[in-house]
VEXKOLKOL-977144 format. One line per 4 residues: their letters; for each residue x, y, z of C-alpha. Coordinates in pm, 1 decimal. Example, Ala and Ser with C-alpha at 12.3 -4.5 7.8 and 13.67 -1.06 7.14 Angstrom:
2
as	1230.0,-450.0,780.0 | 1367.0,-106.0,714.0
***
This chain:
694
mael	8315.0,4916.0,11767.1 | 8422.4,4554.6,11815.7 | 8780.8,4466.7,11729.3 | 8832.1,4253.9,11422.0
tpsr	9111.6,3998.1,11400.2 | 9336.2,4033.0,11095.5 | 9508.2,3729.7,10953.1 | 9850.0,3638.9,11084.3
retw	9991.3,3670.5,10733.4 | 9908.0,4040.6,10747.4 | 10048.3,4112.8,11095.8 | 10420.3,4099.4,11022.4
plvg	10404.8,4321.9,10714.3 | 10214.7,4580.9,10919.1 | 10471.7,4563.7,11199.4 | 10742.6,4601.2,10935.7
ifca	10571.0,4906.8,10783.7 | 10545.7,5071.0,11125.0 | 10908.9,5000.6,11216.6 | 11027.8,5130.5,10879.6
alia	10816.6,5444.5,10921.0 | 10949.2,5501.7,11275.0 | 11312.5,5467.6,11166.8 | 11256.2,5687.1,10861.5
hfyl	11079.9,5950.6,11070.1 | 11367.3,5972.5,11316.4 | 11622.9,5987.9,11035.4 | 11435.7,6257.9,10843.4
ttan	11339.1,6468.1,11145.0 | 11689.1,6478.9,11292.2 | 11861.7,6584.0,10969.3 | 12053.0,6912.1,11015.9
wnsa	11977.8,6887.1,11387.3 | 12270.3,7103.7,11496.5 | 12176.1,7405.7,11286.5 | 12041.5,7689.9,11502.0
fmpg	11822.4,7811.2,11214.5 | 11451.5,7745.2,11280.5 | 11291.6,7656.2,10944.8 | 10915.7,7656.9,10924.7
hefr	10720.9,7967.1,11022.2 | 11023.9,8122.1,11188.8 | 10800.8,8412.1,11298.4 | 10621.3,8191.9,11554.4
qaqt	10924.2,7983.2,11647.9 | 11125.9,8296.3,11727.7 | 10847.0,8416.5,11956.2 | 10854.2,8090.1,12153.9
aivt	11234.6,8098.6,12155.9 | 11262.3,8454.0,12288.2 | 11015.6,8374.9,12568.4 | 11233.9,8075.9,12659.2
yyid	11550.1,8287.0,12647.0 | 11419.5,8544.9,12894.4 | 11264.5,8286.3,13126.7 | 11612.0,8134.5,13152.1
qqdn	11796.5,8466.7,13176.0 | 11568.6,8606.9,13444.7 | 11502.2,8276.1,13622.0 | 11137.6,8374.9,13586.8
fslr	10912.0,8070.4,13611.1 | 10600.2,8272.4,13687.0 | 10290.2,8319.8,13474.2 | 10387.5,8683.2,13415.6
yetp	10664.5,8603.9,13171.5 | 10813.9,8844.8,12921.8 | 10772.8,8844.2,12545.2 | 10984.1,9157.1,12493.3
vlgk	10894.6,9250.8,12136.5 | 10617.3,9508.7,12177.6 | 10793.4,9757.2,12402.7 | 10718.7,9822.3,12767.1
pwva	10573.6,9682.1,12976.5 | 10769.3,9377.6,12861.0 | 10503.1,9144.3,12999.9 | 10280.8,9214.8,12703.9
lple	10195.1,8899.5,12513.7 | 10116.9,8593.8,12732.1 | 9948.5,8358.3,12488.0 | 9998.4,8025.5,12667.3
vply	10101.3,7894.5,13005.0 | 10468.9,7832.2,12924.2 | 10489.9,7463.3,13019.1 | 10678.9,7397.6,12697.3
ewsv	10921.4,7683.6,12754.2 | 10979.5,7574.7,13115.3 | 11055.5,7223.5,12992.3 | 11307.6,7354.3,12740.7
vals	11484.6,7562.0,13005.0 | 11490.2,7266.7,13247.2 | 11638.9,7032.6,12986.1 | 11889.1,7295.8,12876.7
ratg	12005.7,7354.2,13232.5 | 12025.9,6981.3,13307.9 | 12222.6,6888.9,12995.2 | 12399.9,7208.0,12889.6
lphf	12229.0,7195.3,12550.1 | 12153.9,7527.0,12380.9 | 11788.0,7616.8,12384.1 | 11721.3,7527.7,12021.6
kaar	11853.4,7172.4,12068.4 | 11669.4,7127.1,12396.1 | 11351.8,7249.6,12225.1 | 11394.9,7000.7,11941.9
gitl	11445.3,6721.7,12193.4 | 11128.8,6816.7,12384.4 | 10925.2,6849.6,12064.6 | 11036.4,6514.9,11923.6
acfy	10985.3,6334.6,12254.8 | 10631.9,6475.1,12284.9 | 10550.7,6358.4,11934.1 | 10665.1,6004.0,12005.7
ltlp	10472.1,6004.6,12334.9 | 10161.3,6092.6,12133.9 | 10171.7,5762.2,11946.7 | 10073.3,5534.9,12240.0
alfl	9766.4,5749.7,12307.4 | 9666.7,5727.7,11941.4 | 9717.7,5350.0,11960.8 | 9473.9,5329.7,12253.8
llgr	9216.7,5554.2,12085.9 | 9225.3,5348.7,11769.1 | 9158.9,5044.0,11980.9 | 8849.5,5211.8,12121.5
lgvp	8732.8,5251.9,11760.7 | 8765.7,4876.8,11716.5 | 9080.3,4882.2,11503.5 | 9282.1,4560.2,11552.4
rprr	9625.4,4602.0,11709.3 | 9831.2,4534.1,11395.0 | 9619.8,4769.8,11187.0 | 9658.4,5045.3,11443.5
lltl	10026.0,5037.4,11350.5 | 9924.4,5116.8,10992.7 | 9760.5,5441.9,11102.9 | 10055.9,5528.6,11325.5
alvl	10287.3,5467.9,11029.9 | 10080.8,5711.8,10822.9 | 10120.3,5972.1,11097.6 | 10495.4,5909.8,11105.5
acpv	10519.4,5953.6,10728.3 | 10307.7,6269.5,10712.5 | 10514.4,6577.1,10612.1 | 10378.7,6806.0,10884.8
yify	10474.4,6548.7,11150.3 | 10823.8,6508.9,11009.6 | 10902.6,6876.0,10959.3 | 10739.9,7029.4,11266.9
sraf	10831.6,6752.0,11512.4 | 11166.3,6931.4,11549.4 | 11032.9,7287.1,11569.1 | 11067.2,7533.3,11857.2
lids	10687.4,7526.2,11897.9 | 10434.2,7426.6,12160.8 | 10221.8,7224.2,11916.6 | 10384.0,6884.5,11970.6
melm	10341.0,6905.5,12348.1 | 9984.9,7023.3,12297.1 | 9902.2,6732.2,12063.6 | 10049.0,6489.8,12317.0
cctw	9832.7,6637.2,12593.7 | 9519.1,6637.7,12378.1 | 9552.7,6275.9,12265.4 | 9619.3,6155.0,12618.2
flac	9334.7,6371.0,12747.1 | 9093.2,6206.5,12504.4 | 9225.9,5858.2,12583.7 | 9182.5,5918.0,12957.1
fvrl	8843.2,6082.2,12906.2 | 8715.8,5777.6,12718.7 | 8836.5,5549.6,12998.9 | 8671.7,5780.7,13253.4
mder	8340.0,5756.2,13069.5 | 8371.1,5378.4,13039.7 | 8486.0,5297.5,13393.8 | 8370.9,5598.9,13604.3
rwsw	8672.1,5572.6,13837.0 | 8834.7,5853.0,14038.1 | 9181.4,5762.4,13910.4 | 9071.6,5828.9,13553.1
faat	8899.0,6149.8,13664.4 | 9226.2,6272.0,13815.0 | 9429.6,6178.4,13506.5 | 9174.5,6335.3,13271.4
tvig	9161.2,6655.9,13474.6 | 9537.7,6703.7,13505.1 | 9609.8,6633.8,13139.8 | 9306.8,6836.9,13032.8
icaa	9433.0,7137.8,13229.3 | 9768.7,7113.0,13052.0 | 9600.4,7086.1,12712.7 | 9367.4,7379.0,12783.3
likn	9642.5,7611.4,12903.2 | 9908.7,7528.5,12645.1 | 9698.3,7596.6,12334.5 | 9324.4,7640.2,12370.4
ttya	9242.8,7631.5,11997.7 | 9375.9,7275.9,11973.2 | 9206.1,7174.1,12297.4 | 8875.2,7305.8,12164.3
lwll	8907.3,7077.6,11861.8 | 8988.8,6768.9,12068.6 | 8694.4,6834.2,12300.2 | 8463.1,6762.6,12007.7
pgaa	8525.4,6386.2,11977.2 | 8497.8,6365.2,12356.7 | 8164.0,6544.0,12343.4 | 8050.7,6315.5,12060.0
yvvw	8136.5,6012.2,12271.4 | 7927.9,6146.8,12561.5 | 7635.4,6204.0,12323.5 | 7669.3,5847.0,12196.5
llwr	7669.4,5714.3,12555.5 | 7359.6,5920.2,12635.0 | 7187.8,5780.6,12327.7 | 7287.3,5428.6,12438.2
dwrs	7148.5,5491.6,12787.2 | 6823.6,5612.8,12636.9 | 6793.0,5319.7,12392.9 | 6862.6,5067.0,12666.3
grgw	6586.0,5209.0,12885.7 | 6816.4,5280.8,13180.8 | 6622.4,5592.9,13265.2 | 6697.4,5958.8,13322.1
laml	6911.7,5894.4,13628.7 | 7163.2,5692.4,13427.0 | 7168.4,5960.6,13157.1 | 7221.8,6228.1,13424.1
rtal	7516.3,6033.5,13567.4 | 7668.3,6005.3,13220.7 | 7624.4,6375.4,13154.9 | 7769.0,6472.8,13493.0
cglg	8064.9,6241.4,13447.2 | 8139.3,6393.6,13107.6 | 8103.2,6745.2,13243.2 | 8319.2,6659.6,13543.9
gvvi	8600.4,6544.4,13317.3 | 8634.2,6888.1,13158.0 | 8487.5,7141.7,13399.2 | 8806.1,7216.8,13594.4
slvl	9013.4,7261.0,13279.2 | 8748.9,7487.3,13127.5 | 8723.3,7699.0,13444.4 | 9101.0,7741.8,13451.9
lyww	9101.3,7822.4,13080.6 | 8837.2,8088.2,13140.0 | 9049.9,8232.3,13420.6 | 9363.8,8227.4,13204.5
igft	9190.1,8406.0,12918.0 | 9067.9,8676.7,13155.7 | 9411.4,8706.3,13319.5 | 9596.7,8740.4,12990.3
dtik	9335.3,8961.5,12824.3 | 9376.2,9214.5,13106.5 | 9752.8,9224.4,13048.6 | 9721.6,9252.6,12671.2
ashp	9443.8,9510.0,12677.4 | 9648.1,9740.5,12901.4 | 9944.3,9740.6,12663.0 | 9954.2,10014.0,12396.6
agai	10008.1,9755.3,12121.3 | 9858.2,9447.5,12282.9 | 9482.8,9489.8,12243.2 | 9486.2,9310.9,11907.7
ftsk	9599.9,8994.8,12087.3 | 9307.9,8967.3,12328.2 | 9092.7,8657.1,12285.0 | 8811.3,8854.5,12124.5
slaa	9040.0,9018.4,11870.7 | 9222.4,8694.0,11788.6 | 8895.7,8507.9,11738.3 | 8766.2,8772.9,11499.0
gnyg	9093.2,8856.4,11325.5 | 9375.2,8602.7,11336.2 | 9146.8,8298.8,11364.4 | 8856.1,8421.1,11151.2
mfdl	8603.1,8241.6,11375.9 | 8327.5,8498.6,11337.6 | 8408.3,8611.0,10986.6 | 8160.9,8448.4,10747.9
gahf	8356.4,8587.0,10457.2 | 8664.0,8398.4,10574.4 | 8466.4,8076.4,10619.9 | 8322.2,8075.8,10269.4
sptt	8575.7,8279.2,10075.9 | 8714.4,8096.9,9769.1 | 9044.1,8275.1,9835.0 | 9066.5,8132.7,10185.9
wrvl	8997.4,7781.2,10065.0 | 9243.1,7810.2,9778.4 | 9508.0,7900.0,10034.6 | 9391.7,7615.7,10258.9
ltrw	9431.7,7368.9,9972.8 | 9783.9,7501.1,9922.7 | 9850.9,7428.6,10290.6 | 9719.6,7072.3,10237.1
heai	9970.8,7029.9,9958.0 | 10253.3,7147.8,10186.1 | 10158.8,6972.7,10508.9 | 10008.7,6647.8,10375.4
mapw	9988.2,6583.6,10000.7 | 9816.8,6712.2,9687.5 | 9444.4,6774.7,9755.6 | 9334.1,6567.7,9457.4
iigl	9517.4,6263.4,9597.0 | 9356.3,6318.9,9937.2 | 9020.1,6329.7,9764.0 | 9096.0,6013.3,9567.8
ilva	9185.7,5818.2,9884.0 | 8876.9,5938.9,10067.3 | 8646.9,5856.6,9775.2 | 8791.2,5505.7,9775.3
glag	8704.3,5476.8,10142.8 | 8353.1,5609.4,10093.4 | 8296.7,5351.5,9823.1 | 8381.5,5071.1,10066.3
rssi	8183.4,4898.3,10337.7 | 7945.3,5110.5,10544.4 | 8129.9,5032.6,10868.8 | 8440.7,5193.2,10719.9
rwwv	8253.7,5466.2,10535.0 | 8108.7,5623.7,10847.8 | 8443.8,5634.4,11027.3 | 8607.5,5787.9,10720.5
lalt	8335.8,6053.4,10712.3 | 8357.0,6125.4,11086.1 | 8735.4,6151.7,11099.4 | 8757.3,6358.4,10782.1
glfl	8485.0,6580.3,10924.6 | 8697.6,6650.8,11232.1 | 8992.0,6736.7,11007.1 | 8776.9,6980.9,10809.2
laqv	8597.6,7117.6,11114.0 | 8924.7,7246.8,11256.4 | 8966.8,7460.0,10944.5 | 8605.6,7572.2,10952.1
lfpl	8641.9,7687.0,11313.8 | 8971.6,7872.1,11257.8 | 8994.2,7930.0,10881.7 | 9249.3,8211.4,10876.0
ayay	9478.8,8047.3,11129.8 | 9497.6,7730.6,10921.2 | 9515.8,7912.3,10589.5 | 9819.5,8120.2,10673.5
qdyy	10004.6,7905.0,10927.8 | 10082.9,7554.7,10806.1 | 10201.8,7435.3,11146.9 | 9840.2,7458.4,11268.2
fyac	9777.5,7133.8,11077.3 | 9980.9,6959.4,11346.1 | 9664.4,6967.0,11558.7 | 9420.6,6800.1,11322.2
tvfl	9599.0,6594.4,11055.3 | 9599.7,6284.2,11280.1 | 9224.2,6264.8,11211.9 | 9283.6,6255.0,10838.0
maaf	9559.2,5995.9,10879.5 | 9319.0,5784.2,11087.4 | 9064.2,5812.2,10805.2 | 9334.3,5697.1,10562.9
gfvl	9404.4,5407.7,10800.5 | 9042.5,5292.6,10773.4 | 9060.7,5320.4,10394.8 | 9373.5,5103.8,10383.6
ggll	9214.2,4860.0,10629.2 | 8921.2,4826.9,10392.9 | 9164.8,4768.1,10108.6 | 9328.9,4484.0,10302.9
dsgl	8982.0,4327.4,10351.1 | 8884.1,4374.9,9987.5 | 8980.4,4028.3,9866.5 | 9219.0,4163.7,9605.5
pgwv	9529.8,3951.7,9552.7 | 9828.9,4041.3,9766.0 | 10036.9,4163.5,9471.7 | 9765.8,4428.2,9416.7
rwpl	9675.0,4511.5,9777.2 | 10019.6,4575.5,9919.9 | 10141.4,4810.1,9644.4 | 9817.1,5004.9,9685.0
vamp	9874.9,5019.4,10061.8 | 10227.3,5150.2,10000.3 | 10116.1,5427.0,9764.7 | 9997.8,5680.6,10029.6
favl	10328.7,5638.3,10212.8 | 10523.2,5705.8,9895.7 | 10316.1,6017.3,9825.8 | 10355.4,6148.2,10182.6
vtty	10733.2,6109.0,10187.5 | 10768.5,6249.6,9836.1 | 10564.3,6555.5,9938.7 | 10793.7,6611.0,10236.0
wqgy	11105.4,6555.8,10025.0 | 11004.0,6803.0,9756.7 | 10854.0,7061.4,9991.2 | 10985.7,7084.1,10346.7
rpeq	11313.1,6895.0,10303.0 | 11516.9,7162.1,10118.0 | 11420.3,7423.8,10376.8 | 11510.3,7191.1,10663.0
llvs	11856.8,7125.5,10518.4 | 11959.0,7491.1,10486.6 | 12295.7,7537.4,10652.8 | 12257.3,7837.2,10883.5
qggt	12304.8,7924.1,11246.7 | 12003.2,8152.2,11228.7 | 11957.7,8521.3,11173.8 | 12134.5,8735.7,10915.9
gltg	12441.4,8953.2,10892.9 | 12230.8,9228.5,11047.9 | 12143.1,9026.0,11359.6 | 12498.2,8891.7,11383.4
alld	12639.8,9243.3,11392.6 | 12381.7,9356.6,11647.4 | 12456.0,9054.6,11868.2 | 12831.4,9112.8,11869.1
itpk	12845.8,9491.8,11888.6 | 12548.0,9630.0,12075.0 | 12572.1,9649.0,12456.9 | 12386.1,9377.0,12643.0
gsvf	12074.1,9508.6,12811.4 | 12013.7,9779.3,12553.8 | 11692.1,9804.4,12353.1 | 11603.1,9839.0,11984.5
viag	11318.1,10027.1,11819.4 | 11218.4,9834.2,11505.3 | 10969.1,9931.3,11236.4 | 10871.8,9740.8,10923.7
adwa	10878.2,9387.8,11070.5 | 10543.6,9392.9,11254.9 | 10598.6,9183.4,11570.8 | 10819.0,8913.2,11416.0
amvp	11071.7,8832.8,11687.9 | 11360.9,8715.0,11467.1 | 11574.7,9030.3,11498.4 | 11544.0,9066.2,11877.5
yysq	11577.8,8690.1,11929.8 | 11889.0,8631.0,11721.1 | 12051.7,8951.9,11848.4 | 11943.3,8876.2,12210.0
hkal	11790.2,9216.9,12278.8 | 11453.5,9345.0,12386.0 | 11269.2,9557.7,12134.7 | 10986.5,9794.9,12072.3
mirn	10860.2,9648.9,11747.1 | 10617.3,9899.7,11603.9 | 10328.8,9695.9,11469.0 | 10220.0,9740.1,11111.1
glen	9980.4,10033.5,11084.8 | 10110.2,10215.9,11392.5 | 10426.7,10362.6,11239.4 | 10266.1,10706.0,11193.5
dpay	10030.6,10711.1,11492.4 | 10153.4,11004.9,11708.0 | 9958.9,10910.8,12021.3 | 10084.8,10553.5,12014.4
ldra	10443.4,10651.8,11935.4 | 10453.9,10917.2,12207.9 | 10337.8,10667.9,12468.7 | 10557.2,10382.2,12346.3
ftdl	10866.0,10604.2,12327.3 | 10799.1,10758.8,12668.6 | 10771.9,10410.9,12818.7 | 11137.5,10362.1,12718.7
dded	11262.9,10663.5,12914.8 | 11449.2,10443.4,13160.5 | 11589.6,10210.2,12892.0 | 11910.5,10224.2,12690.3
vaav	11777.0,10262.6,12334.4 | 12088.7,10178.5,12136.5 | 11951.6,10177.0,11782.5 | 11653.6,10226.0,11555.5
ilmg	11612.4,9965.8,11280.9 | 11395.7,10047.7,10981.1 | 11301.6,9751.3,10764.4 | 11096.6,9688.3,10452.4
eqrt	10873.0,9974.7,10345.3 | 10956.4,10167.3,10663.4 | 11312.3,10231.8,10545.4 | 11186.0,10556.8,10392.6
nhal	10973.8,10664.8,10690.4 | 11161.4,10989.6,10759.3 | 10897.1,11120.5,10999.2 | 10939.6,10818.0,11226.0
lera	11318.1,10849.8,11210.1 | 11305.3,11219.1,11302.2 | 11079.7,11143.0,11598.7 | 11326.7,10877.3,11717.8
makf	11622.5,11112.0,11662.2 | 11465.3,11374.6,11883.9 | 11371.4,11127.9,12157.9 | 11666.8,10889.3,12168.5
hidg	11958.1,11097.6,12028.6 | 11969.3,10874.1,11721.5 | 12210.0,10959.8,11440.8 | 12028.1,11060.8,11121.0
iptf	12251.1,10853.1,10891.0 | 12249.7,10469.6,10898.6 | 12551.9,10338.6,11086.7 | 12528.1,10023.2,10876.5
shpt	12282.9,9871.9,10634.0 | 12172.6,9528.0,10525.1 | 11938.1,9424.0,10242.5 | 11668.7,9372.9,10507.5
gdvy	11706.4,9705.3,10688.2 | 11900.5,10014.5,10794.0 | 12041.9,10047.3,11147.2 | 12062.8,10394.8,11302.4
fsrf	12267.4,10391.6,11623.2 | 12245.0,10644.7,11899.6 | 12521.2,10904.8,11888.4 | 12642.9,10759.4,12215.4
yrny	12737.0,10426.1,12048.9 | 12778.4,10525.7,11683.4 | 13152.3,10593.9,11671.8 | 13242.1,10272.7,11848.8
vlty	13025.5,10069.9,11610.0 | 13182.2,10243.1,11310.2 | 13531.7,10180.6,11442.3 | 13453.9,9815.2,11507.2
lrns	13296.5,9749.3,11169.8 | 13550.9,9945.3,10967.9 | 13829.5,9744.2,11128.2 | 13653.0,9409.3,11100.8
npye	13330.6,9336.4,10916.4 | 13272.9,8960.7,10883.4 | 12895.0,9003.8,10858.7 | 12733.6,8894.5,10536.4
hvtv	12578.8,9173.7,10327.8 | 12645.0,9439.6,10597.0 | 12750.2,9774.5,10444.3 | 12918.7,10019.9,10681.9
rqde	12883.2,10398.1,10666.4 | 13194.4,10547.4,10500.9 | 13094.6,10911.2,10440.0 | 13327.2,11070.9,10700.1
piat	13638.8,10978.1,10898.3 | 13552.5,10888.2,11255.0 | 13782.0,11165.3,11380.8 | 13544.9,11425.0,11232.7
linp	13241.8,11269.0,11400.1 | 13324.2,11400.3,11746.6 | 13001.4,11418.1,11942.0 | 12874.7,11695.8,12160.8
ptai	12810.8,11579.2,12517.5 | 12533.6,11319.1,12519.4 | 12276.8,11288.5,12795.7 | 12282.5,10956.1,12977.4
tagv	11943.5,10805.9,13051.0 | 11876.4,10581.9,13347.1 | 11877.4,10286.8,13109.1 | 12219.1,10375.8,12962.3
arta	12358.0,10430.8,13311.2 | 12234.4,10087.0,13415.3 | 12384.4,9902.5,13118.7 | 12696.2,10107.0,13038.9
fksi	12828.8,10254.6,13365.2 | 12798.0,9982.7,13627.7 | 13139.4,10064.3,13781.0 | 13073.9,10436.5,13830.7
spvp	12902.2,10589.8,14135.7 | 12710.9,10810.6,14139.7 | 12586.7,10739.5,13789.2 | 12693.6,10996.7,13530.0
fqar	12438.0,11216.2,13360.0 | 12638.8,11313.5,13052.5 | 12929.3,11176.2,12850.1 | 13139.6,11236.4,12541.6
fgyg	13363.6,10975.1,12378.6 | 13557.6,11075.8,12070.8 | 13570.5,10720.5,11939.3 | 13240.6,10607.7,12082.9
fnrv	13143.2,10431.3,12400.2 | 13308.5,10093.8,12439.5 | 13376.0,9846.8,12716.9 | 13678.9,9621.8,12664.5
wseg	13883.0,9363.4,12850.9 | 14197.7,9493.0,13015.5 | 14411.4,9332.0,13281.9 | 14149.9,9082.2,13389.4
dmvl	13815.3,9260.4,13374.7 | 13587.9,9484.2,13172.1 | 13683.6,9852.8,13167.4 | 13551.0,10166.2,12999.2
sahp	13749.9,10277.0,12696.6 | 13855.3,10643.4,12742.8 | 14071.1,10722.4,12440.2 | 14123.9,11101.4,12432.2
dsdl	13922.3,11315.3,12407.2 | 13675.1,11163.7,12653.7 | 13470.0,11333.4,12924.5 | 13226.7,11208.0,13185.3
wlha	12999.3,11431.6,13395.9 | 12848.2,11335.5,13730.5 | 12691.2,11522.2,14020.5 | 12906.5,11526.8,14332.2
ptka	12728.0,11386.6,14637.6 | 12664.5,11633.3,14918.0 | 12943.6,11622.0,15178.8 | 13161.4,11395.7,14964.0
tvim	13520.0,11375.9,15092.8 | 13701.4,11136.7,14862.6 | 13731.5,11031.7,14497.6 | 13852.1,10679.6,14420.4
wdfg	13963.1,10641.1,14061.5 | 14115.9,10335.9,13891.4 | 14253.5,10405.3,13543.3 | 14543.2,10336.3,13311.3
lhps	14663.2,10262.0,12959.1 | 14632.8,9924.2,12794.1 | 14971.4,9748.2,12797.1 | 14960.0,9722.0,12418.1
ayer	14976.7,10105.2,12402.3 | 15332.2,10106.8,12536.5 | 15462.3,9750.4,12497.6 | 15409.9,9730.5,12122.6
agdk	15704.5,9738.8,11885.0 | 15758.2,10062.5,11697.5 | 15555.0,10373.2,11773.6 | 15395.1,10392.6,12117.0
segv	15164.0,10620.4,12310.7 | 15323.6,10951.2,12406.6 | 15113.1,10965.7,12720.7 | 14764.2,11060.9,12830.9
vfsv	14651.2,11326.8,13077.7 | 14387.5,11215.2,13331.7 | 14209.0,11498.2,13509.5 | 13914.0,11582.5,13732.1
tget	13753.7,11924.7,13711.2 | 13485.7,12068.3,13940.2 | 13227.2,12306.3,13796.0 | 12961.4,12492.8,13991.5
ssgs	12622.5,12609.7,13867.5 | 12765.1,12963.9,13833.2 | 13016.7,12838.1,13578.5 | 13329.3,12865.6,13793.0
krei	13577.2,12578.9,13755.5 | 13858.0,12434.4,13963.2 | 14111.9,12163.5,13889.7 | 14083.6,11885.5,14146.8
yhrl	14323.2,11634.3,13997.2 | 14570.8,11624.1,13709.6 | 14816.0,11350.8,13614.8 | 15012.1,11261.6,13304.0
ldpa	15058.1,10888.0,13250.7 | 15353.1,10814.9,13021.8 | 15416.6,10441.2,13069.2 | 15638.2,10413.6,12762.2
hrpk	15896.9,10630.7,12939.4 | 15807.5,10598.8,13310.0 | 15779.2,10242.4,13445.3 | 15579.6,10358.8,13750.6
drgr	15296.5,10463.8,13516.0 | 15250.1,10109.6,13387.1 | 14960.7,9892.4,13494.3 | 14640.4,9997.3,13661.2
qhei	14662.2,10308.9,13875.9 | 14463.6,10330.6,14198.2 | 14414.7,10689.9,14310.8 | 14245.4,10804.5,14632.8
ipyq	14194.2,11177.9,14590.6 | 14095.8,11396.7,14888.8 | 13797.4,11606.2,14793.1 | 13568.1,11860.8,14953.4
slpg	13244.0,11898.5,14758.1 | 13085.2,12235.7,14689.7 | 12707.7,12286.2,14678.2 | 12570.3,12177.0,14340.6
etli	12915.1,12094.8,14203.0 | 12957.4,11884.4,13890.7 | 13266.2,11665.9,13847.0 | 13413.0,11618.0,13500.1
fstr	13648.9,11324.5,13449.5 | 13857.7,11369.9,13133.6 | 14137.7,11228.9,12920.4 | 14349.1,11441.8,12686.2
pnrg	14652.4,11359.6,12472.3 | 15001.2,11455.8,12586.7 | 15109.9,11523.8,12228.1 | 14936.1,11321.5,11955.6
ysyd	14640.3,11082.6,11970.8 | 14816.1,10774.3,11833.9 | 14795.1,10461.3,12052.5 | 14645.1,10653.5,12345.7
wayw	14442.3,10349.8,12455.0 | 14335.7,10481.5,12793.4 | 14068.3,10329.9,13014.9 | 13867.4,10393.1,13330.8
ariv	13808.0,10088.6,13549.5 | 13624.7,10243.7,13846.2 | 13505.9,10583.1,13969.6 | 13352.7,10622.2,14315.3
vk	13280.2,10960.4,14476.0 | 13161.4,10951.3,14835.4
***
């Protein structure tokens, strides 16, 4: 389409509209920038965020990255090549920004880098330079591009790649140069592997352009050879990206299909279920389209106003009318291809709303050419902008301005109290990653519908045999699922009474950690809406010896060798700072069982009492007995070591004690390390820093 030349009197107002829209967009998008809360489909943002977190934590920049929300194997849900997540980690490491701020910076930068590509594409449609700014201003004012251009989502990077892919593809078809082939291929690969549903949509205008060029070749009488060259050039621009996309789908489908809860996320299942591609009922359902119209109202503006603007464009000149129809058709086609995805996830409109804004741009261009007096034209041009910003202000804005650092009192308590490296079992939240993300833990999130499936639960629970399952969290309707709780109690030594509760769920800790959590929360509970169990004094909740799994040994007993197989802590397991490093709290009565290595000859034991136990004013510890007992398989016992530490009365007992104990192991002997009170239990804040038997 040949470029028209607008009057000079119109140029400066259009430049002014664009500059105002750009400034307003930046101001609106960056509001509440420092809040760690992720408004706007937090379900999906938390999934991207937790992938980013573990890529950074594990320094894992491979394609087999973890999305640890479905249980083991943790590499369960690779949906995209994590170029976005890698970029966030790189920016975070380079600047020291937390992930959520780095993500917002990447998202916003990608959005702004999309605008030059749109500018070039509009030029290829024959839109004059100043009027291209009008369309870009509409994009800047659109609610979905204000609200989600700060989100922890891949969609902004994907839109940037798709627009630049199409711009390069058009130049490739026009100029047939290897440089444009290389640019088209590289950017197309990125677009295909970041989010294939968006790439599929943006392939359509590229395909339409190839068809138009073929028709032009045929009309001009250039012959079949010219048409073949055009077709091969078009195919060459996308073939490598499509081959790699096919490989990626096969690679990820194999991973997802092998996971006990991952089969629903294979490409075939997503296309039929989440996307609704092959569901005729979803395509033509009045319910689906009612929901879609609601999404229009959220992401763009009221549907009736959209219709009014488009009707105005269709009533204009034919040159405008056909572009309005084509661009609106692309906007609608996205929703026809993936009806359920667009109906229930408003951020999906990030991929296609630029087409509708371009259609609006043609309508406003026709209005400027209408011959109406300026005092009529310019207010009419301003009206869509006013409606777009008002829609954002009344809809997305209040959510964006919520003051929150993310999560709830429940996730705050889990983050602060639960040992790092431990795992949660969560039911009632499907696979929404908010709880594991904000609490920074991996989780087996039992998907909706699988809570009472014995075969699935047996396999999923068994897969966690070598993990430290610290707690079971029952949320929503699953809070009353007693059968699931009993199964978890039997498998993971979970306490049958909630350790604490929150309006969103009940948290059942393992008996190994329960007493410590109760002590912590009863002494200090700053967590909003968290209610702590108060039915019994902690002193009456003395546990029987608790088996230590390989996972617990890995996370809780790093300073003990060989790893213990059983433990009992009267006030619950706890690691605390003492005299410069982390030590194991061993307030009496505490016991730790480990198997003595064959031919062991020495025990090295570092232990002591916290200085505050004997330096405090007033009452002090009356001393703690530290002992080592050997027990054979026949039940016979022998005392290997016994020492009373009484630092309040004996200065030599103060500080950390380093004991090297001669020892001759017996076949099959078990060593029991213990603390007992000298008189009472008050202020007996004993600890074990290191145990090595060799």
